[in-house]
Backbone as CSV, one residue per row, in Angstrom:
resi,resn,N_x,N_y,N_z,CA_x,CA_y,CA_z,C_x,C_y,C_z
1,GLN,-0.503,-30.576,11.523,-1.139,-29.278,11.398,-0.614,-28.610,10.140
2,HIS,-1.484,-28.316,9.191,-1.075,-27.766,7.913,-1.367,-26.270,7.884
3,VAL,-0.356,-25.493,8.206,-0.515,-24.041,8.199,0.700,-23.441,7.516
4,GLN,0.613,-22.154,7.254,1.754,-21.476,6.663,2.351,-20.524,7.688
5,PRO,3.607,-20.725,8.092,4.203,-19.897,9.127,4.208,-18.406,8.823
6,VAL,4.127,-18.027,7.559,4.068,-16.607,7.236,2.905,-15.927,7.936
7,ASN,1.849,-16.651,8.241,0.681,-16.075,8.893,0.698,-16.283,10.402
8,ARG,1.830,-16.665,10.959,1.928,-16.933,12.386,2.975,-16.028,13.010
9,ASP,3.032,-14.772,12.558,4.121,-13.895,12.954,3.850,-13.089,14.205
10,GLY,2.637,-13.168,14.755,2.348,-12.457,15.991,2.060,-10.981,15.798
11,THR,1.932,-10.536,14.553,1.702,-9.123,14.304,0.269,-8.843,13.899
12,GLY,-0.547,-9.877,13.865,-1.927,-9.676,13.482,-2.168,-9.852,12.003
13,GLY,-1.184,-10.341,11.274,-1.351,-10.546,9.840,-0.054,-10.987,9.221
14,ALA,-0.100,-11.337,7.950,1.102,-11.784,7.265,1.999,-10.599,6.952
15,PHE,3.304,-10.839,6.881,4.231,-9.806,6.449,5.164,-10.392,5.406
16,ASP,5.840,-9.514,4.730,6.682,-9.926,3.623,7.950,-10.580,4.156
17,LEU,8.074,-11.885,3.929,9.220,-12.638,4.429,10.265,-12.898,3.350
18,ASP,10.213,-12.153,2.255,11.139,-12.426,1.163,12.593,-12.244,1.565
19,ALA,12.865,-11.457,2.593,14.246,-11.291,3.034,14.757,-12.527,3.766
20,VAL,13.833,-13.327,4.325,14.203,-14.517,5.100,14.038,-15.791,4.286
21,PHE,12.871,-15.957,3.683,12.563,-17.161,2.924,12.685,-16.907,1.426
22,GLN,12.860,-17.971,0.697,12.882,-17.871,-0.750,11.885,-18.844,-1.356
23,ARG,11.522,-18.569,-2.581,10.685,-19.479,-3.355,11.578,-20.241,-4.321
24,LEU,10.974,-21.036,-5.169,11.763,-21.778,-6.145,12.276,-20.869,-7.257
25,ILE,11.433,-19.930,-7.706,11.767,-19.081,-8.845,11.925,-17.640,-8.387
26,GLY,12.924,-16.957,-8.933,13.136,-15.552,-8.626,12.546,-14.658,-9.702
27,ASN,12.611,-13.361,-9.442,12.150,-12.359,-10.398,13.162,-11.232,-10.491
28,ASP,13.346,-10.694,-11.675,14.139,-9.487,-11.822,13.433,-8.359,-11.065
29,SER,14.181,-7.621,-10.252,13.569,-6.626,-9.372,12.928,-5.469,-10.132
30,LYS,13.364,-5.198,-11.351,12.816,-4.086,-12.115,11.757,-4.529,-13.121
31,THR,12.034,-5.597,-13.831,11.120,-6.017,-14.893,10.107,-7.059,-14.445
32,GLY,10.426,-7.784,-13.369,9.555,-8.855,-12.917,9.735,-10.154,-13.678
33,VAL,10.632,-10.173,-14.662,10.863,-11.379,-15.464,11.420,-12.492,-14.576
34,TYR,10.928,-13.727,-14.779,11.406,-14.866,-14.006,12.910,-15.062,-14.216
35,ASP,13.606,-15.435,-13.123,15.030,-15.738,-13.238,15.398,-16.796,-12.204
36,ASN,16.661,-17.183,-12.175,17.110,-18.233,-11.257,17.836,-17.660,-10.047
37,SER,17.368,-16.510,-9.565,17.983,-15.891,-8.389,17.482,-16.496,-7.085
38,ALA,16.561,-17.442,-7.134,16.041,-18.076,-5.921,16.629,-19.480,-5.778
39,LEU,15.837,-20.478,-5.409,16.376,-21.793,-5.059,16.518,-22.750,-6.239
40,ALA,15.804,-22.497,-7.320,15.911,-23.380,-8.482,16.912,-22.812,-9.483
41,GLU,17.844,-23.645,-9.892,18.796,-23.253,-10.939,18.097,-23.192,-12.292
42,SER,17.158,-24.124,-12.507,16.383,-24.148,-13.746,15.099,-24.927,-13.516
43,TRP,14.187,-24.816,-14.458,12.910,-25.525,-14.383,12.336,-25.621,-15.785
44,GLU,11.440,-26.593,-15.965,10.788,-26.735,-17.261,9.450,-27.431,-17.095
45,ALA,8.579,-27.229,-18.082,7.286,-27.899,-18.137,7.221,-28.715,-19.423
46,ASN,6.381,-29.759,-19.398,6.188,-30.524,-20.628,5.292,-29.730,-21.583
47,ASP,5.023,-30.281,-22.741,4.320,-29.538,-23.793,2.912,-29.110,-23.397
48,ASP,2.222,-29.907,-22.567,0.858,-29.524,-22.201,0.765,-28.959,-20.779
49,PHE,1.889,-28.655,-20.189,1.954,-27.988,-18.887,1.303,-28.792,-17.769
50,THR,1.337,-30.113,-17.864,0.835,-30.956,-16.779,1.966,-31.456,-15.885
51,VAL,3.202,-31.324,-16.328,4.357,-31.783,-15.557,5.375,-30.652,-15.477
52,TRP,5.712,-30.285,-14.252,6.711,-29.245,-14.011,7.871,-29.858,-13.225
53,THR,9.088,-29.613,-13.686,10.279,-30.166,-13.045,11.211,-29.027,-12.640
54,PHE,11.687,-29.085,-11.395,12.575,-28.057,-10.860,13.911,-28.676,-10.476
55,HIS,14.993,-27.985,-10.806,16.347,-28.424,-10.492,16.934,-27.443,-9.477
56,LEU,17.147,-27.914,-8.253,17.577,-27.044,-7.164,19.070,-26.769,-7.206
57,LYS,19.443,-25.625,-6.643,20.856,-25.281,-6.520,21.463,-26.089,-5.376
58,PRO,22.480,-26.888,-5.636,23.043,-27.736,-4.574,23.744,-26.956,-3.476
59,GLU,24.101,-25.697,-3.750,24.821,-24.914,-2.741,23.881,-24.217,-1.757
60,ALA,22.584,-24.201,-2.030,21.644,-23.489,-1.164,21.588,-24.141,0.217
61,GLU,21.603,-23.321,1.272,21.598,-23.866,2.629,20.727,-23.037,3.559
62,TRP,20.314,-23.700,4.645,19.402,-23.106,5.608,20.133,-22.282,6.655
63,HIS,19.449,-21.290,7.182,19.947,-20.546,8.341,19.980,-21.470,9.564
64,HIS,20.703,-21.033,10.579,20.727,-21.673,11.899,21.250,-23.118,11.849
65,GLY,22.035,-23.454,10.819,22.692,-24.757,10.791,21.818,-25.937,10.441
66,TRP,20.725,-25.720,9.704,19.833,-26.821,9.369,20.215,-27.529,8.070
67,GLY,21.390,-27.268,7.546,21.904,-28.044,6.423,21.538,-27.492,5.059
68,LYS,21.758,-28.307,4.042,21.506,-27.924,2.658,20.039,-28.100,2.289
69,VAL,19.615,-27.345,1.291,18.254,-27.456,0.770,18.182,-28.651,-0.172
70,THR,17.145,-29.470,-0.005,16.961,-30.636,-0.865,15.518,-30.695,-1.363
71,SER,15.284,-31.632,-2.251,13.928,-31.837,-2.773,12.939,-32.199,-1.668
72,ALA,13.415,-32.851,-0.615,12.539,-33.201,0.504,11.977,-31.951,1.170
73,ASP,12.753,-30.879,1.216,12.268,-29.620,1.773,11.140,-29.049,0.915
74,VAL,11.301,-29.157,-0.389,10.276,-28.633,-1.303,8.989,-29.440,-1.169
75,ALA,9.107,-30.753,-1.129,7.924,-31.602,-0.974,7.226,-31.317,0.350
76,HIS,7.995,-31.155,1.411,7.439,-30.821,2.727,6.725,-29.471,2.681
77,SER,7.337,-28.492,2.049,6.742,-27.156,1.961,5.432,-27.195,1.191
78,TYR,5.407,-27.990,0.132,4.172,-28.138,-0.642,3.076,-28.768,0.219
79,GLU,3.429,-29.758,0.999,2.437,-30.450,1.832,1.832,-29.521,2.870
80,ILE,2.661,-28.767,3.597,2.118,-27.948,4.678,1.365,-26.735,4.153
81,GLN,1.639,-26.336,2.906,0.984,-25.141,2.381,-0.211,-25.450,1.481
82,THR,-0.476,-26.711,1.240,-1.659,-27.082,0.459,-2.620,-27.959,1.247
83,GLY,-2.333,-28.170,2.532,-3.201,-28.986,3.377,-4.528,-28.301,3.657
84,PRO,-5.463,-29.010,4.254,-6.817,-28.477,4.473,-6.885,-27.293,5.421
85,ASP,-5.898,-27.133,6.304,-5.930,-26.043,7.275,-4.977,-24.909,6.932
86,THR,-4.466,-24.888,5.714,-3.497,-23.864,5.359,-4.079,-22.462,5.455
87,LEU,-3.223,-21.505,5.779,-3.607,-20.103,5.817,-3.098,-19.356,4.591
88,ALA,-2.449,-20.074,3.685,-1.876,-19.432,2.510,-2.959,-18.925,1.580
89,THR,-2.655,-17.842,0.869,-3.577,-17.317,-0.132,-3.188,-17.850,-1.510
90,GLY,-4.122,-17.808,-2.444,-3.840,-18.265,-3.798,-3.511,-19.736,-3.878
91,ILE,-4.053,-20.514,-2.948,-3.633,-21.899,-2.813,-4.102,-22.778,-3.967
92,GLN,-5.164,-22.398,-4.651,-5.667,-23.229,-5.738,-4.678,-23.313,-6.892
93,ALA,-3.788,-22.349,-6.999,-2.766,-22.394,-8.042,-1.713,-23.468,-7.758
94,LEU,-1.685,-23.984,-6.512,-0.708,-24.990,-6.115,-1.316,-26.386,-5.989
95,ARG,-2.518,-26.463,-5.479,-3.102,-27.759,-5.137,-3.302,-28.669,-6.349
96,GLY,-3.311,-29.982,-6.071,-3.665,-30.961,-7.085,-2.525,-31.719,-7.697
97,ALA,-1.300,-31.485,-7.230,-0.142,-32.147,-7.840,0.211,-33.445,-7.129
98,GLU,0.695,-34.407,-7.891,1.397,-35.553,-7.344,2.878,-35.194,-7.371
99,VAL,3.499,-35.228,-6.210,4.885,-34.772,-6.086,5.826,-35.963,-6.179
100,GLU,6.809,-35.861,-7.058,7.796,-36.921,-7.249,9.190,-36.382,-6.958
101,ILE,9.863,-36.955,-5.962,11.254,-36.604,-5.689,12.147,-37.472,-6.568
102,ILE,12.794,-36.867,-7.542,13.647,-37.601,-8.480,14.999,-37.898,-7.848
103,ASP,15.592,-36.877,-7.252,16.830,-37.027,-6.481,16.905,-35.852,-5.525
104,ASP,18.038,-35.687,-4.833,18.128,-34.644,-3.809,17.896,-33.243,-4.349
105,HIS,18.127,-33.043,-5.633,18.033,-31.695,-6.180,17.096,-31.601,-7.384
106,THR,16.268,-32.616,-7.580,15.308,-32.598,-8.683,13.955,-33.057,-8.158
107,ILE,12.930,-32.235,-8.409,11.587,-32.553,-7.943,10.586,-32.263,-9.052
108,ARG,9.546,-33.085,-9.119,8.583,-32.989,-10.208,7.164,-32.903,-9.640
109,PHE,6.351,-32.046,-10.255,4.944,-31.889,-9.893,4.110,-32.319,-11.090
110,VAL,3.235,-33.305,-10.888,2.435,-33.864,-11.976,0.959,-33.574,-11.702
111,PHE,0.285,-32.946,-12.672,-1.117,-32.573,-12.541,-1.976,-33.358,-13.536
112,ASP,-3.253,-33.449,-13.237,-4.203,-34.111,-14.145,-4.653,-33.189,-15.271
113,GLU,-4.403,-31.904,-15.122,-4.813,-30.929,-16.120,-3.713,-29.882,-16.274
114,PRO,-3.690,-29.136,-17.345,-2.636,-28.134,-17.557,-2.605,-27.085,-16.450
115,ARG,-1.401,-26.736,-16.005,-1.178,-25.659,-15.039,-0.184,-24.673,-15.658
116,MET,-0.684,-23.809,-16.501,0.194,-22.913,-17.238,0.817,-21.847,-16.349
117,ASP,0.220,-21.601,-15.185,0.738,-20.563,-14.303,1.448,-21.122,-13.071
118,PHE,1.896,-22.364,-13.134,2.568,-22.936,-11.959,3.899,-22.253,-11.695
119,ASP,4.516,-21.677,-12.722,5.731,-20.909,-12.492,5.414,-19.653,-11.676
120,PHE,4.303,-18.981,-11.975,3.892,-17.811,-11.196,3.661,-18.186,-9.730
121,ALA,3.022,-19.327,-9.496,2.710,-19.757,-8.133,3.964,-20.022,-7.322
122,ASN,5.083,-20.252,-7.995,6.341,-20.546,-7.311,7.371,-19.437,-7.446
123,ALA,6.940,-18.283,-7.961,7.849,-17.158,-8.132,7.553,-16.065,-7.109
124,GLY,8.071,-14.873,-7.353,8.072,-13.823,-6.346,6.725,-13.376,-5.831
125,ARG,5.665,-13.442,-6.643,4.345,-13.041,-6.161,3.454,-14.253,-5.930
126,GLY,4.046,-15.429,-5.936,3.293,-16.643,-5.705,3.157,-16.956,-4.228
127,SER,2.624,-18.137,-3.951,2.233,-18.477,-2.584,3.257,-19.319,-1.822
128,MET,4.122,-20.046,-2.512,4.859,-21.091,-1.816,6.294,-20.713,-1.454
129,TYR,6.493,-20.417,-0.173,7.839,-20.329,0.381,8.366,-21.743,0.629
130,ILE,9.688,-21.870,0.666,10.302,-23.161,0.949,10.819,-23.156,2.383
131,TYR,10.401,-24.171,3.155,10.745,-24.298,4.568,11.604,-25.536,4.805
132,SER,12.339,-25.514,5.909,13.224,-26.622,6.254,12.454,-27.803,6.839
133,LYS,12.535,-28.943,6.187,11.921,-30.162,6.711,12.651,-30.641,7.958
134,ALA,13.969,-30.484,7.968,14.746,-30.925,9.130,14.341,-30.161,10.382
135,GLN,14.125,-28.863,10.253,13.689,-28.083,11.408,12.303,-28.519,11.860
136,PHE,11.413,-28.760,10.897,10.066,-29.193,11.258,10.090,-30.553,11.942
137,ASP,10.884,-31.486,11.428,10.966,-32.822,12.030,11.502,-32.762,13.450
138,ALA,12.411,-31.826,13.710,13.022,-31.728,15.031,12.213,-30.881,16.008
139,GLU,11.562,-29.822,15.519,10.949,-28.845,16.408,9.466,-28.594,16.154
140,GLY,8.940,-29.114,15.050,7.546,-28.901,14.734,7.233,-27.457,14.384
141,MET,5.933,-27.151,14.329,5.520,-25.794,14.005,5.984,-24.798,15.051
142,GLU,6.198,-25.268,16.276,6.689,-24.386,17.335,8.074,-23.839,16.989
143,GLY,8.900,-24.655,16.324,10.213,-24.182,15.900,10.107,-23.102,14.847
144,TYR,9.160,-23.273,13.926,8.923,-22.238,12.914,8.470,-20.932,13.560
145,ASP,7.655,-21.041,14.590,7.184,-19.847,15.286,8.308,-19.165,16.054
146,ARG,9.157,-19.962,16.691,10.184,-19.411,17.576,11.359,-18.817,16.808
147,ALA,11.894,-19.535,15.848,13.077,-19.077,15.109,13.102,-19.751,13.748
148,PRO,12.261,-19.318,12.812,12.166,-19.980,11.509,13.463,-19.878,10.718
149,ALA,13.872,-20.988,10.151,15.070,-21.026,9.309,14.669,-20.803,7.864
150,GLY,15.279,-19.823,7.247,15.059,-19.577,5.829,16.346,-19.783,5.054
151,THR,16.354,-19.323,3.828,17.544,-19.410,2.981,17.921,-18.054,2.401
152,GLY,17.182,-16.990,2.779,17.389,-15.672,2.203,18.587,-14.938,2.764
153,HIS,18.717,-13.683,2.354,19.898,-12.891,2.705,19.842,-12.313,4.112
154,PHE,18.695,-12.449,4.776,18.574,-12.054,6.182,17.992,-13.209,6.973
155,ARG,18.487,-13.387,8.208,17.965,-14.432,9.077,17.148,-13.810,10.204
156,PHE,16.200,-14.580,10.688,15.317,-14.147,11.757,16.090,-14.001,13.065
157,VAL,15.819,-12.913,13.812,16.425,-12.690,15.131,15.360,-12.743,16.218
158,GLU,14.350,-11.876,16.117,13.308,-11.834,17.143,12.080,-11.126,16.609
159,ARG,10.958,-11.314,17.295,9.738,-10.603,16.934,8.910,-10.352,18.177
160,GLU,8.070,-9.350,18.054,7.087,-9.015,19.063,5.938,-8.362,18.319
161,PRO,4.782,-8.179,18.956,3.660,-7.576,18.237,4.047,-6.250,17.573
162,GLY,3.897,-6.194,16.274,4.189,-4.975,15.538,5.621,-4.798,15.106
163,ARG,6.467,-5.803,15.342,7.892,-5.607,15.051,8.575,-6.937,14.787
164,VAL,9.443,-6.974,13.770,10.272,-8.136,13.472,11.691,-7.646,13.196
165,LEU,12.681,-8.281,13.802,14.078,-7.909,13.608,14.806,-9.025,12.872
166,LEU,15.529,-8.662,11.816,16.314,-9.596,11.020,17.758,-9.121,10.976
167,GLU,18.692,-10.062,10.758,20.103,-9.702,10.618,20.665,-10.267,9.326
168,ALA,21.639,-9.566,8.767,22.222,-9.973,7.493,22.969,-11.288,7.628
169,VAL,22.901,-12.113,6.583,23.676,-13.347,6.514,24.960,-13.034,5.742
170,GLN,26.055,-12.934,6.467,27.333,-12.685,5.818,27.814,-13.963,5.133
171,ASP,28.521,-13.809,4.028,28.987,-14.964,3.245,27.809,-15.860,2.862
172,HIS,26.756,-15.238,2.378,25.568,-15.978,1.970,25.916,-16.971,0.868
173,TRP,25.228,-18.095,0.847,25.534,-19.164,-0.106,25.449,-18.709,-1.559
174,SER,24.687,-17.657,-1.834,24.534,-17.165,-3.209,25.738,-16.372,-3.681
175,GLY,26.602,-15.989,-2.732,27.732,-15.135,-3.074,27.409,-13.658,-2.982
176,ILE,26.162,-13.327,-2.661,25.730,-11.938,-2.527,25.421,-11.667,-1.061
177,SER,26.050,-10.652,-0.494,25.814,-10.288,0.901,25.119,-8.935,0.971
178,PRO,24.219,-8.750,1.940,23.517,-7.465,2.077,24.481,-6.322,2.371
179,GLU,24.051,-5.111,2.036,24.876,-3.926,2.249,24.691,-3.325,3.635
180,PHE,23.724,-3.826,4.410,23.536,-3.331,5.769,23.298,-4.521,6.693
181,ASP,23.560,-4.316,7.982,23.641,-5.425,8.935,22.295,-5.884,9.475
182,GLU,21.340,-4.971,9.591,20.048,-5.310,10.182,18.905,-4.794,9.322
183,LEU,17.774,-5.461,9.449,16.540,-5.024,8.818,15.427,-5.183,9.846
184,GLU,14.812,-4.076,10.214,13.725,-4.110,11.190,12.423,-3.730,10.490
185,LEU,11.430,-4.591,10.603,10.121,-4.358,10.014,9.151,-3.965,11.118
186,ARG,8.466,-2.858,10.927,7.448,-2.421,11.882,6.113,-2.307,11.160
187,PHE,5.044,-2.527,11.892,3.730,-2.612,11.286,2.786,-1.604,11.927
188,SER,2.197,-0.774,11.083,1.239,0.228,11.532,0.153,0.352,10.477
189,LEU,-1.086,0.426,10.917,-2.207,0.538,9.997,-2.533,1.981,9.637
190,GLU,-2.119,2.918,10.468,-2.484,4.315,10.272,-1.481,5.027,9.369
191,PRO,-1.923,5.573,8.221,-1.008,6.299,7.332,-0.305,7.469,8.019
192,ALA,-1.023,8.192,8.873,-0.422,9.340,9.561,0.712,8.892,10.478
193,THR,0.542,7.741,11.120,1.593,7.209,11.991,2.811,6.823,11.182
194,LYS,2.588,6.198,10.035,3.707,5.818,9.176,4.450,7.043,8.659
195,LEU,3.719,8.087,8.301,4.365,9.315,7.857,5.180,9.931,8.987
196,ALA,4.638,9.939,10.202,5.357,10.502,11.344,6.645,9.727,11.619
197,MET,6.586,8.401,11.516,7.786,7.586,11.708,8.833,7.915,10.651
198,LEU,8.378,8.119,9.428,9.294,8.448,8.344,9.941,9.811,8.563
199,LEU,9.151,10.804,8.912,9.659,12.164,9.085,10.563,12.306,10.301
200,SER,10.323,11.489,11.328,11.142,11.571,12.541,12.433,10.766,12.442
201,GLY,12.581,9.996,11.374,13.764,9.160,11.232,13.626,7.806,11.897
202,GLU,12.446,7.519,12.458,12.213,6.227,13.080,12.101,5.124,12.036
203,ALA,11.703,5.508,10.824,11.635,4.571,9.708,12.386,5.158,8.526
204,ASP,13.036,4.296,7.759,13.764,4.737,6.567,12.913,4.609,5.307
205,ILE,11.996,3.652,5.304,11.119,3.410,4.156,9.716,3.172,4.692
206,ALA,8.724,3.745,4.032,7.344,3.534,4.446,6.435,3.619,3.228
207,VAL,5.383,2.813,3.244,4.358,2.884,2.206,3.249,3.798,2.711
208,ILE,3.075,4.927,2.047,2.053,5.890,2.466,1.161,6.232,1.264
209,PRO,-0.079,6.614,1.517,-0.995,6.939,0.410,-0.571,8.218,-0.307
210,ARG,-1.076,8.387,-1.506,-0.680,9.520,-2.352,-0.973,10.873,-1.710
211,GLU,-2.050,10.950,-0.932,-2.402,12.246,-0.352,-1.376,12.738,0.668
212,LEU,-0.494,11.855,1.128,0.555,12.256,2.073,1.912,12.427,1.408
213,HIS,1.997,12.179,0.112,3.278,12.293,-0.578,3.842,13.711,-0.495
214,ARG,2.952,14.723,-0.598,3.431,16.104,-0.585,4.170,16.424,0.707
215,ASP,3.646,15.947,1.843,4.308,16.198,3.130,5.676,15.531,3.184
216,ALA,5.752,14.314,2.653,7.025,13.597,2.672,8.053,14.280,1.776
217,VAL,7.637,14.676,0.588,8.553,15.349,-0.340,9.024,16.684,0.234
218,ALA,8.127,17.413,0.878,8.484,18.696,1.484,9.550,18.542,2.557
219,ALA,9.593,17.357,3.175,10.584,17.086,4.217,11.868,16.491,3.646
220,GLY,11.954,16.448,2.310,13.179,15.973,1.675,13.190,14.501,1.333
221,MET,12.041,13.839,1.453,11.963,12.418,1.132,11.832,12.210,-0.377
222,GLU,12.203,11.032,-0.820,12.114,10.678,-2.232,11.033,9.630,-2.427
223,ILE,10.232,9.812,-3.453,9.189,8.839,-3.784,9.766,7.809,-4.753
224,VAL,9.618,6.551,-4.408,10.068,5.462,-5.270,8.818,4.737,-5.765
225,THR,8.637,4.701,-7.064,7.439,4.104,-7.645,7.770,2.746,-8.240
226,SER,6.970,1.761,-7.902,7.178,0.419,-8.451,6.944,0.410,-9.954
227,GLN,7.742,-0.395,-10.666,7.567,-0.562,-12.085,6.739,-1.810,-12.414
228,GLN,6.285,-2.502,-11.386,5.533,-3.725,-11.591,4.055,-3.500,-11.279
229,PRO,3.170,-4.262,-11.917,1.741,-4.067,-11.690,1.338,-4.401,-10.267
230,SER,0.314,-3.739,-9.795,-0.185,-3.962,-8.440,-1.676,-3.726,-8.448
231,LYS,-2.317,-4.079,-7.353,-3.767,-3.863,-7.267,-4.084,-2.511,-6.671
């Protein structure tokens, strides 16, 4: 079954799993410039952009004791997210590669035509999260649904409709640990409900439309504006 677990969260839609899962390429949080803050230490393309090679960080490891991240995990993640039944968006930016595992920490994607944006497809706004092959081999998609193992700074704890609870990974393999112990994500479609949660202290951060900004500011809230392009 080729699906993307990001769309199997039980909340009625996909949610941002960047705190749990990582991609191959990272982005600077302010400028959006590509960096090696994710799973790949480095990467390169050939002159005509038909071959992309990624070099994984050997210290990267999975939550819940599923071991170190290897090229086999990347190949597995590519397979389940480019299959015919995938729920991933932007999938055409990924499909069409012949995947070559060079060694445990080196993987190559070979295309028949230039893919100049394959770095974007594997970076912060791209489509491909990296999942544990060992967990899938042992537990299948049901394991991903029940307790997905990621490599990010927060690990999955529990979920229910409209809510996901995560906990900080202390002594994270990257050497960076979160400044708070828990992260709870709640989902609401109504802007007024989100504003009420924010004003009551039920939520610390909320995305609300511009017409409600005045109410939030009047209550002492601060508006944080993204410096990166959006739709």
